[in-house]
Structures are given as C-alpha cells and as structure tokens.
Residue frames as a rotation matrix with the C-alpha (Angstrom) as fourth column:
MET 1
0.201 0.260 0.944 8.43
-0.973 0.163 0.162 -48.40
-0.112 -0.952 0.286 33.46
ILE 2
-0.496 -0.454 -0.740 9.90
-0.520 0.838 -0.165 -51.86
0.695 0.302 -0.652 34.10
ALA 3
0.596 0.803 0.015 7.76
-0.536 0.383 0.752 -54.56
0.598 -0.456 0.658 35.68
GLY 4
0.025 -0.663 0.749 10.83
-0.955 0.206 0.214 -56.35
-0.296 -0.720 -0.628 36.99
VAL 5
-0.600 -0.329 -0.729 11.30
-0.542 0.837 0.068 -60.11
0.588 0.437 -0.681 37.16
SER 6
0.408 0.715 0.568 8.87
-0.907 0.387 0.165 -62.84
-0.102 -0.583 0.806 38.19
LEU 7
-0.732 -0.616 -0.292 10.09
-0.621 0.779 -0.088 -66.31
0.282 0.117 -0.952 39.09
TRP 8
0.409 0.901 0.144 7.57
-0.908 0.388 0.156 -69.13
0.085 -0.194 0.977 38.93
LEU 9
-0.729 -0.613 0.306 8.29
-0.658 0.751 -0.064 -72.57
-0.191 -0.248 -0.950 40.33
PHE 10
0.225 0.793 -0.566 6.54
-0.852 0.442 0.281 -75.64
0.473 0.419 0.775 38.98
GLY 11
-0.007 -0.156 0.988 6.08
-0.885 0.461 0.066 -78.65
-0.466 -0.874 -0.142 41.22
SER 12
-0.652 -0.416 0.634 6.02
-0.270 0.909 0.319 -82.41
-0.709 0.037 -0.704 40.84
LYS 13
0.316 0.851 0.420 2.89
0.172 0.384 -0.907 -82.62
-0.933 0.359 -0.025 38.70
TYR 14
0.868 -0.064 -0.493 4.96
-0.478 -0.377 -0.793 -81.28
-0.135 0.924 -0.358 35.78
GLU 15
-0.002 -0.990 0.141 7.98
-0.917 0.058 0.395 -83.54
-0.399 -0.128 -0.908 36.41
LYS 16
0.596 0.265 0.758 6.87
-0.010 0.946 -0.323 -86.59
-0.803 0.185 0.567 34.40
ALA 17
0.961 -0.256 -0.108 8.86
-0.140 -0.111 -0.984 -85.34
0.240 0.960 -0.142 31.41
HIS 18
0.388 -0.915 -0.110 12.54
0.922 0.386 0.035 -86.14
0.011 -0.115 0.993 30.94
PHE 19
-0.750 -0.661 0.021 14.54
0.650 -0.744 -0.154 -83.09
0.118 -0.102 0.988 32.10
PRO 20
0.257 0.964 -0.073 11.46
0.960 -0.246 0.137 -81.33
0.114 -0.105 -0.988 33.59
ILE 21
-0.361 -0.236 0.902 11.08
0.223 -0.961 -0.162 -77.55
0.906 0.142 0.400 33.61
ARG 22
-0.012 0.304 -0.953 10.96
0.985 0.167 0.041 -76.33
0.172 -0.938 -0.302 37.20
HIS 23
-0.254 -0.153 -0.955 11.67
0.489 -0.872 0.010 -72.58
-0.835 -0.464 0.296 36.82
VAL 24
0.166 0.280 0.946 10.12
0.932 -0.359 -0.057 -69.92
0.323 0.890 -0.320 34.59
ILE 25
-0.419 -0.359 -0.834 11.56
0.591 -0.805 0.050 -66.41
-0.689 -0.472 0.550 34.75
VAL 26
0.326 0.567 0.757 9.44
0.914 -0.394 -0.098 -63.64
0.243 0.723 -0.646 33.25
LYS 27
-0.259 -0.497 -0.828 11.03
0.634 -0.734 0.242 -60.22
-0.729 -0.463 0.505 32.90
GLY 28
-0.757 -0.108 0.645 10.66
0.602 -0.499 0.623 -56.95
0.255 0.860 0.443 31.01
GLU 29
-0.871 0.488 -0.049 7.77
-0.467 -0.855 -0.225 -54.53
-0.152 -0.174 0.973 30.56
TYR 30
-0.623 0.691 -0.366 4.41
0.175 0.579 0.796 -56.15
0.762 0.432 -0.482 31.21
TRP 31
-0.989 0.139 -0.042 2.76
0.016 -0.187 -0.982 -54.41
-0.145 -0.973 0.183 34.18
ARG 32
-0.329 0.929 -0.167 -0.65
-0.913 -0.358 -0.196 -54.30
-0.242 0.088 0.966 32.45
VAL 33
-0.192 0.203 -0.960 -0.63
-0.504 0.819 0.274 -58.02
0.842 0.537 -0.055 31.73
SER 34
0.625 0.523 0.580 -2.40
-0.766 0.269 0.584 -60.30
0.149 -0.809 0.569 34.22
GLN 35
-0.473 -0.854 0.217 0.04
-0.881 0.462 -0.100 -62.64
-0.015 -0.239 -0.971 35.95
PRO 36
-0.164 0.443 0.881 -2.59
-0.280 0.836 -0.472 -65.40
-0.946 -0.324 -0.013 36.40
GLU 37
0.852 0.485 -0.199 -3.37
-0.299 0.138 -0.944 -65.21
-0.430 0.864 0.263 32.68
LEU 38
0.211 -0.869 -0.448 0.33
-0.933 -0.042 -0.357 -65.44
0.291 0.494 -0.819 31.84
GLN 39
-0.561 -0.428 0.709 0.73
-0.693 0.711 -0.119 -68.48
-0.453 -0.558 -0.695 34.07
ALA 40
0.322 0.783 0.532 -2.29
-0.219 0.609 -0.763 -70.14
-0.921 0.129 0.367 32.43
ILE 41
0.846 -0.066 -0.529 -0.65
-0.531 -0.029 -0.847 -69.74
0.040 0.997 -0.060 29.01
ILE 42
0.002 -0.991 -0.133 2.83
-0.923 0.050 -0.382 -70.81
0.386 0.123 -0.914 30.07
ALA 43
-0.047 -0.073 0.996 2.08
-0.826 0.564 0.003 -73.71
-0.562 -0.822 -0.087 32.44
PRO 44
0.851 0.418 0.317 1.03
-0.211 0.826 -0.523 -76.30
-0.480 0.378 0.791 29.82
TYR 45
0.722 -0.621 -0.307 4.33
-0.384 0.010 -0.923 -75.83
0.576 0.784 -0.230 27.99
THR 46
-0.069 -0.784 0.617 6.35
-0.995 0.010 -0.100 -76.79
0.072 -0.621 -0.780 31.05
LYS 47
0.573 0.360 0.736 4.97
-0.484 0.874 -0.051 -80.33
-0.661 -0.327 0.675 30.79
SER 48
0.944 -0.132 -0.304 7.02
-0.232 0.393 -0.890 -81.03
0.237 0.910 0.340 27.66
GLY 49
0.607 -0.788 -0.102 10.39
0.672 0.441 0.595 -80.94
-0.424 -0.429 0.797 29.37
TYR 50
0.221 -0.619 -0.754 13.48
-0.011 -0.774 0.633 -78.82
-0.975 -0.132 -0.178 28.88
PHE 51
-0.754 -0.656 0.048 14.49
0.006 0.066 0.998 -80.10
-0.657 0.752 -0.046 25.45
LEU 52
-0.639 0.551 0.536 11.05
0.769 0.446 0.459 -80.66
0.014 0.706 -0.709 23.92
VAL 53
0.044 0.699 -0.714 9.27
0.536 -0.619 -0.574 -77.47
-0.843 -0.357 -0.402 24.97
ASN 54
-0.012 0.060 0.998 8.08
0.982 -0.186 0.023 -75.62
0.187 0.981 -0.057 21.85
LEU 55
-0.450 -0.252 -0.857 9.34
0.567 -0.822 -0.056 -72.08
-0.690 -0.511 0.513 22.43
PHE 56
-0.987 0.113 0.112 8.03
0.032 -0.547 0.837 -70.88
0.156 0.829 0.536 19.06
SER 57
-0.245 0.961 -0.131 4.50
0.541 0.247 0.804 -72.03
0.804 0.126 -0.581 19.89
LEU 58
0.016 0.206 -0.978 4.68
0.979 -0.203 -0.027 -70.50
-0.204 -0.957 -0.205 23.36
ARG 59
-0.818 -0.356 -0.453 5.76
0.264 -0.930 0.255 -67.16
-0.512 0.090 0.854 21.91
HIS 60
-0.802 0.571 0.178 2.88
0.088 -0.182 0.979 -67.32
0.591 0.801 0.095 19.41
GLN 61
0.003 0.848 -0.529 0.37
0.833 0.290 0.470 -68.03
0.553 -0.443 -0.706 22.19
LEU 62
-0.287 -0.175 -0.942 1.63
0.793 -0.594 -0.131 -65.11
-0.537 -0.785 0.310 24.28
LEU 63
-0.958 -0.117 -0.261 1.31
-0.040 -0.847 0.530 -62.68
-0.283 0.518 0.807 21.36
GLU 64
-0.667 0.744 -0.027 -2.05
0.182 0.198 0.963 -64.12
0.722 0.638 -0.268 20.31
LYS 65
0.087 0.787 -0.611 -3.77
0.784 0.324 0.529 -64.24
0.614 -0.525 -0.589 23.70
GLU 66
0.085 -0.113 -0.990 -2.30
0.829 -0.544 0.133 -61.23
-0.553 -0.832 0.048 25.50
PRO 67
0.654 0.279 0.703 -3.23
0.710 -0.547 -0.444 -58.04
0.261 0.789 -0.555 23.61
TRP 68
0.945 -0.301 -0.131 -0.90
-0.205 -0.853 0.480 -55.87
-0.256 -0.427 -0.867 25.71
ILE 69
0.224 -0.922 0.315 2.21
0.231 0.365 0.902 -57.81
-0.947 -0.130 0.295 24.65
GLN 70
0.696 -0.068 -0.714 4.06
-0.629 -0.536 -0.563 -56.27
-0.345 0.841 -0.416 21.71
ALA 71
0.231 -0.698 -0.678 7.08
-0.616 0.434 -0.657 -58.58
0.753 0.569 -0.330 21.65
ALA 72
0.777 -0.026 0.629 8.27
-0.523 0.530 0.668 -61.69
-0.351 -0.847 0.398 23.42
SER 73
0.094 -0.777 -0.623 11.59
-0.684 0.405 -0.607 -63.50
0.724 0.483 -0.493 23.35
ILE 74
0.822 0.273 0.499 12.02
-0.548 0.614 0.567 -66.90
-0.152 -0.740 0.655 25.00
SER 75
0.014 -0.861 -0.508 15.11
-0.660 0.374 -0.652 -68.97
0.752 0.344 -0.563 25.74
ARG 76
0.712 0.121 -0.691 16.06
0.302 0.836 0.458 -72.06
0.633 -0.535 0.559 27.72
LEU 77
0.257 -0.636 0.727 18.01
-0.861 -0.492 -0.126 -71.68
0.439 -0.594 -0.675 30.96
TRP 78
0.093 -0.296 -0.951 20.04
0.013 0.955 -0.296 -74.77
0.996 0.015 0.092 31.81
PRO 79
-0.989 -0.131 -0.065 19.29
-0.146 0.892 0.427 -77.12
0.002 0.432 -0.902 33.45
ASP 80
-0.590 0.802 -0.094 15.57
0.806 0.577 -0.135 -76.74
-0.054 -0.155 -0.986 34.23
GLY 81
-0.102 0.563 -0.820 14.25
0.384 -0.739 -0.554 -73.30
-0.918 -0.371 -0.141 33.31
ILE 82
-0.086 0.058 0.995 13.08
0.956 -0.276 0.099 -70.98
0.281 0.959 -0.032 30.59
VAL 83
-0.567 -0.158 -0.809 13.38
0.431 -0.893 -0.128 -67.19
-0.702 -0.421 0.574 30.44
ILE 84
0.112 0.689 0.716 10.65
0.984 -0.178 0.018 -65.04
0.140 0.702 -0.698 28.89
ASP 85
-0.736 -0.382 -0.559 11.36
0.435 -0.899 0.041 -61.39
-0.518 -0.213 0.828 28.11
LEU 86
0.101 0.913 0.395 8.24
0.988 -0.046 -0.147 -59.31
-0.116 0.405 -0.907 27.37
LYS 87
-0.962 -0.257 -0.089 7.75
0.242 -0.959 0.148 -55.87
-0.123 0.121 0.985 25.89
GLN 88
-0.171 0.965 -0.198 4.44
0.706 -0.021 -0.708 -54.11
-0.687 -0.261 -0.678 26.42
LYS 89
-0.127 0.246 0.961 2.58
0.857 -0.461 0.231 -51.99
0.500 0.853 -0.152 23.89
THR 90
-0.818 -0.110 -0.564 2.40
0.391 -0.827 -0.405 -48.26
-0.422 -0.552 0.719 24.52
ALA 91
0.048 0.924 0.380 -1.10
0.998 -0.058 0.014 -46.83
0.035 0.379 -0.925 24.18
VAL 92
-0.914 -0.397 -0.087 -1.41
0.396 -0.918 0.031 -43.18
-0.092 -0.006 0.996 23.11
ALA 93
-0.665 0.745 -0.046 -5.18
-0.741 -0.651 0.167 -42.88
0.095 0.145 0.985 22.53
ILE 94
-0.521 0.647 0.557 -8.54
0.122 0.702 -0.701 -44.55
-0.845 -0.297 -0.445 23.06
LEU 95
-0.934 0.214 -0.284 -10.43
-0.321 -0.160 0.933 -45.41
0.154 0.964 0.219 19.86
ASN 96
-0.264 0.943 -0.204 -14.24
-0.394 0.087 0.915 -45.37
0.880 0.322 0.348 19.93
ASN 97
0.047 0.244 0.969 -14.19
-0.987 -0.139 0.083 -46.04
0.155 -0.960 0.234 23.68
ASN 98
0.860 0.323 0.396 -13.52
-0.406 0.902 0.146 -49.75
-0.310 -0.287 0.907 23.15
ALA 99
0.696 -0.699 0.163 -9.97
0.696 0.600 -0.395 -50.05
0.178 0.389 0.904 21.78
LEU 100
0.544 -0.623 -0.563 -6.54
0.068 -0.636 0.769 -48.48
-0.837 -0.457 -0.303 22.08
VAL 101
0.936 -0.324 0.138 -4.09
0.098 -0.137 -0.986 -47.04
0.339 0.936 -0.096 19.55
THR 102
0.426 -0.865 -0.264 -0.32
0.791 0.215 0.573 -47.50
-0.439 -0.453 0.776 19.83
GLN 103
0.217 -0.461 -0.861 2.32
-0.140 -0.887 0.439 -44.92
-0.966 0.025 -0.258 18.96
ALA 104
-0.876 -0.475 0.087 2.58
-0.010 0.199 0.980 -46.63
-0.483 0.857 -0.179 15.56
GLY 105
-0.449 0.787 -0.422 -1.16
-0.893 -0.413 0.180 -46.34
-0.032 0.458 0.888 14.91
VAL 106
-0.745 0.166 -0.646 -1.88
-0.021 0.962 0.272 -50.02
0.666 0.216 -0.714 15.59
VAL 107
0.009 0.846 0.533 -5.31
-0.891 -0.235 0.388 -50.74
0.454 -0.478 0.752 17.10
PHE 108
-0.701 -0.150 -0.697 -5.65
0.097 0.948 -0.302 -53.36
0.706 -0.280 -0.650 19.84
SER 109
0.155 0.917 0.367 -8.40
-0.542 -0.231 0.808 -54.33
0.826 -0.324 0.462 22.26
PRO 110
-0.823 -0.415 -0.387 -7.29
0.122 0.537 -0.835 -55.27
0.554 -0.735 -0.391 25.79
PRO 111
-0.103 0.799 -0.593 -9.77
0.970 0.212 0.117 -55.48
0.218 -0.563 -0.797 28.70
LEU 112
0.399 0.357 0.844 -11.44
0.306 -0.920 0.245 -52.13
0.864 0.160 -0.477 29.36
ASN 113
0.994 0.027 -0.104 -10.27
0.107 -0.257 0.960 -52.14
-0.001 -0.966 -0.258 32.98
SER 114
0.234 -0.972 -0.021 -6.66
0.828 0.188 0.528 -52.11
-0.509 -0.141 0.849 31.77
PHE 115
0.452 -0.036 0.891 -7.04
0.673 -0.642 -0.367 -48.87
0.586 0.765 -0.266 29.76
PRO 116
-0.616 -0.692 -0.375 -4.64
0.783 -0.486 -0.389 -46.16
0.087 -0.533 0.842 30.97
PRO 117
0.322 0.769 -0.552 -6.39
0.789 -0.541 -0.293 -43.08
-0.524 -0.340 -0.781 32.39
GLU 118
0.439 -0.021 -0.898 -6.55
-0.020 -1.000 0.013 -39.66
-0.898 0.013 -0.440 30.73
LEU 119
-0.625 -0.570 0.533 -5.70
0.532 0.188 0.825 -40.69
-0.571 0.800 0.185 27.19
PRO 120
-0.588 0.451 -0.672 -7.08
-0.681 -0.724 0.110 -38.60
-0.437 0.522 0.733 24.31
ILE 121
-0.038 0.697 0.716 -10.08
0.173 0.710 -0.682 -40.06
-0.984 0.098 -0.148 22.53
PHE 122
-0.889 -0.130 -0.438 -10.29
-0.413 -0.184 0.892 -40.80
-0.197 0.974 0.110 18.82
ILE 123
0.069 0.924 0.375 -13.69
-0.063 0.379 -0.923 -41.30
-0.996 0.040 0.084 17.21
GLY 124
0.137 -0.031 -0.990 -13.57
-0.954 -0.274 -0.123 -42.74
-0.268 0.961 -0.067 13.72
PRO 125
0.875 0.217 -0.434 -13.10
-0.385 0.854 -0.350 -45.82
0.295 0.473 0.831 11.54
LYS 126
0.721 -0.608 0.331 -10.57
0.048 0.521 0.852 -48.35
-0.691 -0.599 0.405 12.78
GLU 127
0.423 -0.556 0.715 -8.88
0.895 0.377 -0.236 -48.39
-0.139 0.740 0.658 9.38
LYS 128
0.561 -0.196 0.804 -8.17
0.223 -0.900 -0.375 -44.65
0.797 0.390 -0.461 9.75
SER 129
0.865 -0.172 -0.471 -6.20
0.479 0.007 0.878 -45.05
-0.148 -0.985 0.089 12.99
VAL 130
-0.146 -0.986 0.077 -2.87
0.962 -0.124 0.241 -44.00
-0.229 0.109 0.967 11.43
GLU 131
-0.314 0.108 0.943 -4.43
0.515 -0.815 0.265 -40.88
0.797 0.569 0.200 9.91
LEU 132
0.784 0.618 0.061 -6.17
0.239 -0.391 0.889 -40.05
0.573 -0.682 -0.454 13.19
LEU 133
0.569 -0.642 -0.515 -2.88
0.726 0.097 0.681 -40.37
-0.387 -0.761 0.521 15.05
LYS 134
-0.393 -0.757 0.523 -0.96
0.912 -0.393 0.116 -38.29
0.117 0.522 0.845 12.51
ASN 135
-0.047 0.446 0.894 -3.50
0.286 -0.851 0.440 -35.46
0.957 0.276 -0.087 12.59
TYR 136
0.878 0.315 -0.360 -3.76
0.408 -0.099 0.908 -35.62
0.250 -0.944 -0.215 16.37
GLN 137
0.133 -0.924 -0.357 -0.01
0.915 -0.025 0.404 -35.07
-0.382 -0.380 0.842 16.60
LEU 138
-0.551 -0.299 0.779 -0.19
0.680 -0.702 0.211 -32.14
0.484 0.646 0.590 14.19
PHE 139
0.377 0.780 0.499 -3.14
0.207 -0.596 0.776 -30.52
0.903 -0.189 -0.387 15.97
THR 140
0.763 -0.127 -0.634 -1.42
0.646 0.110 0.756 -31.01
-0.026 -0.986 0.166 19.32
SER 141
-0.294 -0.955 -0.047 1.74
0.939 -0.297 0.174 -29.27
-0.180 0.007 0.984 18.18
ILE 142
-0.428 0.224 0.876 -0.31
0.394 -0.826 0.403 -26.33
0.813 0.517 0.266 16.86
ALA 143
0.621 0.780 0.080 -2.51
0.221 -0.272 0.937 -26.05
0.752 -0.564 -0.341 19.97
ASP 144
0.349 -0.564 -0.748 0.51
0.937 0.220 0.272 -26.15
0.011 -0.796 0.606 22.25
SER 145
-0.536 -0.600 0.593 1.53
0.637 -0.749 -0.182 -22.68
0.554 0.280 0.784 21.05
VAL 146
-0.257 0.505 0.824 -1.38
-0.497 -0.800 0.336 -21.22
0.828 -0.323 0.457 23.09
ASN 147
-0.868 -0.235 0.438 -1.13
-0.496 0.360 -0.790 -23.72
0.028 -0.903 -0.429 25.95
LEU 148
0.285 0.953 0.106 -4.05
-0.926 0.302 -0.226 -25.84
-0.248 -0.034 0.968 24.76
SER 149
-0.831 -0.491 0.262 -4.23
-0.404 0.856 0.323 -29.57
-0.383 0.162 -0.909 24.22
VAL 150
-0.260 0.714 -0.650 -6.42
-0.779 0.242 0.578 -31.88
0.570 0.657 0.493 22.16
ILE 151
-0.577 0.105 0.810 -8.55
-0.629 0.576 -0.522 -34.25
-0.522 -0.811 -0.266 24.24
GLU 152
0.077 0.616 0.784 -10.75
0.275 0.743 -0.610 -35.64
-0.958 0.263 -0.112 21.46
LEU 153
-0.669 -0.268 -0.693 -10.45
-0.597 -0.361 0.716 -35.99
-0.442 0.893 0.081 17.70
ASP 154
0.057 0.839 0.541 -13.46
0.047 0.539 -0.841 -37.00
-0.997 0.074 -0.008 15.63
LEU 155
-0.861 -0.215 -0.460 -13.49
-0.455 -0.076 0.887 -38.19
-0.226 0.974 -0.032 12.01
SER 156
0.038 0.983 0.182 -17.06
-0.608 0.167 -0.776 -38.67
-0.793 -0.082 0.604 10.77
PRO 157
0.036 0.053 0.998 -18.09
0.520 0.852 -0.064 -41.28
-0.853 0.521 0.003 8.17
GLU 158
0.893 0.347 0.286 -18.43
0.426 -0.451 -0.784 -38.39
-0.142 0.822 -0.551 5.72
GLY 159
0.129 -0.951 0.280 -14.79
0.900 -0.005 -0.435 -37.38
0.415 0.308 0.856 6.30
ASN 160
0.494 0.099 0.864 -15.39
-0.101 -0.980 0.170 -34.30
0.864 -0.171 -0.475 8.46
TRP 161
-0.322 -0.736 -0.596 -12.90
0.657 0.279 -0.700 -33.53
0.682 -0.617 0.393 11.22
THR 162
0.664 0.491 0.564 -13.74
-0.131 -0.666 0.734 -32.10
0.736 -0.562 -0.378 14.64
VAL 163
-0.426 -0.857 -0.291 -11.29
0.348 0.142 -0.927 -31.22
0.835 -0.496 0.238 17.42
LYS 164
0.813 0.581 0.016 -12.23
0.189 -0.289 0.938 -30.93
0.550 -0.760 -0.345 21.10
LEU 165
-0.153 -0.915 0.372 -9.77
-0.107 -0.359 -0.927 -28.98
0.982 -0.181 -0.043 23.25
ASN 166
-0.517 -0.148 -0.843 -9.03
0.717 0.463 -0.520 -29.24
0.467 -0.874 -0.133 26.95
ASN 167
-0.950 0.263 -0.167 -10.94
-0.119 -0.802 -0.585 -25.98
-0.288 -0.536 0.793 27.57
LYS 168
-0.323 0.861 0.393 -14.04
0.420 0.502 -0.756 -27.76
-0.848 -0.079 -0.524 26.15
ILE 169
0.053 0.309 -0.950 -14.13
-0.711 -0.656 -0.253 -25.74
-0.701 0.688 0.185 22.92
VAL 170
0.144 0.090 0.985 -15.17
0.516 0.843 -0.152 -27.86
-0.844 0.530 0.075 19.94
VAL 171
-0.235 -0.330 -0.915 -13.62
-0.588 -0.701 0.403 -26.80
-0.774 0.633 -0.029 16.63
MET 172
0.534 0.506 0.678 -15.38
0.292 0.642 -0.709 -27.99
-0.794 0.576 0.195 13.47
LEU 173
-0.280 -0.842 -0.462 -12.97
-0.294 -0.382 0.876 -28.20
-0.914 0.381 -0.141 10.53
GLY 174
0.599 0.561 -0.571 -14.83
-0.716 0.055 -0.696 -29.94
-0.359 0.826 0.435 7.71
ASP 175
0.771 -0.196 0.606 -13.17
0.276 0.960 -0.041 -32.26
-0.574 0.199 0.794 5.22
ASP 176
0.492 -0.648 0.582 -10.52
0.745 -0.033 -0.666 -30.12
0.450 0.761 0.466 3.51
ASP 177
-0.076 -0.653 0.753 -7.63
0.048 -0.757 -0.652 -27.80
0.996 -0.013 0.089 4.47
ILE 178
0.738 0.524 -0.425 -8.11
0.400 0.168 0.901 -28.90
0.544 -0.835 -0.086 8.06
LEU 179
0.017 -0.803 -0.596 -4.65
0.996 -0.038 0.080 -27.91
-0.087 -0.595 0.799 9.26
ALA 180
-0.738 -0.254 0.625 -4.90
0.414 -0.902 0.122 -24.44
0.533 0.349 0.771 7.72
LYS 181
0.192 0.904 0.381 -8.30
-0.002 -0.388 0.922 -23.95
0.981 -0.178 -0.073 9.35
PHE 182
0.688 0.034 -0.725 -7.06
0.684 0.305 0.663 -25.08
0.244 -0.952 0.186 12.73
LYS 183
-0.438 -0.889 -0.132 -4.04
0.899 -0.427 -0.102 -22.79
0.034 -0.163 0.986 12.48
ARG 184
-0.496 0.332 0.802 -6.39
0.136 -0.883 0.449 -19.93
0.858 0.332 0.393 11.67
PHE 185
0.648 0.744 -0.164 -8.44
0.225 0.018 0.974 -20.69
0.728 -0.668 -0.155 14.78
ILE 186
0.373 -0.585 -0.720 -5.33
0.926 0.185 0.329 -20.82
-0.059 -0.790 0.611 16.98
LYS 187
-0.558 -0.648 0.518 -4.03
0.712 -0.695 -0.102 -17.58
0.426 0.312 0.849 15.49
VAL 188
-0.340 0.516 0.787 -7.10
-0.249 -0.856 0.453 -15.63
0.907 -0.042 0.419 16.68
TYR 189
0.108 0.466 -0.878 -7.80
0.646 0.639 0.418 -17.67
0.756 -0.612 -0.232 19.80
GLU 190
-0.428 -0.363 -0.828 -6.18
0.900 -0.253 -0.354 -15.37
-0.080 -0.897 0.435 22.36
GLN 191
-0.998 0.054 0.030 -7.65
-0.049 -0.986 0.161 -12.21
0.038 0.159 0.986 20.81
VAL 192
-0.426 0.900 -0.097 -11.19
-0.450 -0.118 0.885 -13.47
0.785 0.421 0.456 20.21
PHE 193
0.308 0.659 -0.686 -11.93
0.125 0.687 0.716 -16.06
0.943 -0.307 0.129 22.89
VAL 194
-0.408 -0.534 -0.741 -9.69
0.779 0.220 -0.587 -15.47
0.476 -0.817 0.326 25.91
PRO 195
-0.972 -0.020 0.232 -11.05
-0.086 -0.894 -0.440 -11.95
0.217 -0.448 0.867 26.73
GLN 196
-0.221 0.975 -0.021 -14.69
-0.323 -0.053 0.945 -13.11
0.920 0.216 0.326 26.64
HIS 197
-0.618 0.122 0.777 -16.65
-0.780 0.028 -0.625 -13.58
-0.098 -0.992 0.078 29.84
ARG 198
0.521 0.756 0.398 -18.64
-0.615 0.655 -0.440 -16.36
-0.593 -0.015 0.805 28.23
GLU 199
-0.491 -0.746 0.451 -17.49
-0.298 0.630 0.717 -19.58
-0.819 0.217 -0.531 26.63
PRO 200
-0.137 0.416 -0.899 -18.15
-0.983 0.057 0.176 -20.89
0.124 0.908 0.401 23.12
SER 201
0.428 0.305 0.851 -19.69
-0.419 0.901 -0.112 -24.35
-0.801 -0.309 0.514 22.83
TYR 202
0.233 -0.466 0.853 -18.32
0.766 0.628 0.134 -24.76
-0.599 0.623 0.504 19.33
VAL 203
0.009 -0.322 -0.947 -16.47
-0.459 -0.842 0.283 -22.86
-0.888 0.432 -0.155 16.65
ASP 204
0.648 0.288 0.706 -17.29
0.459 0.592 -0.662 -23.62
-0.608 0.753 0.252 13.03
MET 205
-0.120 -0.814 -0.569 -14.22
-0.273 -0.524 0.807 -23.09
-0.954 0.252 -0.159 10.85
ARG 206
-0.218 0.075 0.973 -15.78
0.737 0.666 0.114 -24.52
-0.639 0.742 -0.200 7.68
TYR 207
0.900 0.405 -0.162 -15.49
0.228 -0.754 -0.616 -21.18
-0.371 0.518 -0.771 5.90
SER 208
0.515 -0.728 0.454 -12.84
0.695 0.044 -0.718 -19.92
0.502 0.685 0.529 3.52
HIS 209
-0.396 -0.705 0.588 -12.04
0.293 -0.704 -0.647 -16.71
0.870 -0.084 0.485 5.44
GLY 210
-0.232 0.368 0.901 -14.16
-0.778 -0.626 0.055 -16.63
0.584 -0.688 0.431 8.58
MET 211
-0.903 -0.006 -0.430 -15.79
0.233 0.833 -0.502 -18.58
0.361 -0.553 -0.751 11.36
ALA 212
0.106 0.942 0.318 -19.13
-0.359 -0.262 0.896 -19.02
0.927 -0.209 0.310 13.14
VAL 213
-0.896 -0.444 -0.009 -19.25
-0.109 0.240 -0.965 -19.17
0.430 -0.864 -0.263 16.92
ASN 214
0.263 0.941 -0.212 -21.99
0.110 0.190 0.976 -20.66
0.959 -0.280 -0.054 19.06
TRP 215
-0.607 -0.493 0.624 -21.73
-0.485 -0.393 -0.782 -19.15
0.630 -0.777 0.000 22.55
LYS 216
-0.610 0.361 -0.706 -22.89
0.667 0.714 -0.212 -20.97
0.428 -0.600 -0.676 25.66
C-alpha cells in the first residue's frame, strides 16, 4: 500500500535563512505515521536554509522518533525544497499486547491505536521474538494442511510452548520436540476432533506417544 505524496509549504516565518526551504515533499509508504508528528519533526530543519539543512540529522530524528518508519532517504530539490522518501515497517504479530514484531523479528512499540487489526499474538520474552516468529511460521504451515491457523503462540519463562488455533483449541507442546508433537496433533485432528459434538478446551501433547484432552 502506497501512501502517496504529501507537499508541505512553509511560509515567511522560515524565510530568514539564505536560500530558504519553502517546499517539503514526503512520499512512499507511511500511512500509519501521523502527519502532524512528521511536520513537527521536519519543520525546525527548514529554518536552516537549502544549503545548510542537516539531512543526516533529520533522517536520524525521523527514524528515532517515528517507530513505524523503517527507512528514510532525504535529498535536496533545487531551488527551495527537500524530498523525503519513507518506508514503513510491516507488522506480522503483536507481542505481549504492547508491541509489534516485524517480518524480520524486530520488536517495535508504536502507539497502541496504530496497531493493525487481527494480527496473531505472541506471548513471550522480547529477546525471543525471532524464535517466536520462526516457530509461528512453522506451526502455521503445518496447521494449514487441515485449514487451521495459529492465532496465538505462547512461550513461557520455563520454555514451554503453547499454540492457540482459530477454532479456539489450545495445544500444549512442552519444551522439546515441539514441531513433532504439533505434527502428531494435526495428523489425528480430523479423525479425533472434527467428528465430536463437543469441543476440547485444550489438548496436552506433552507425552511421548499420546495426548490428554480436556473437553468443554
């Protein structure tokens, strides 16, 4: 999704500098970034003038103060403008209900009201974000074979993994051989759980060759 191009005009109060900056063009992907906040960051730099504006510092401020911005490139546009090209981070999961995880496993914390809807939830240590993402992708590919999806992935402080599926079944996997256990659950899912007239609240797969089911 492309946010398009914004053109901001700066009036006489910024024209004390030699060769004043009168135009700022912002383009690229940044639809989750607040325009007023962007203007607040950029406006002070227009006071320096076309030749003296510190583009490196401006880029640093954009990356530092706007958590949604992944990359920014800035250039001068003769005779009185600058062009800012922004790239937005892509969030693939919510971490601990207060942060987001990118497709590279990077954790960032934008305002809660900017969180995309319907993202899967990860519960676990921030420093385990890459491992959470990797296992989420593996579990998702396995669950897809029976038309299920993972909506929550939990890694406890003790290292135990739990998967919550979109049909509300919670699968407890423990701390070892978690992929093999999840595959074993998926293998019997359609035979054991689909024909039932009642739903399981959780399935405990922390056994070498079996499972325990708690029915609702």
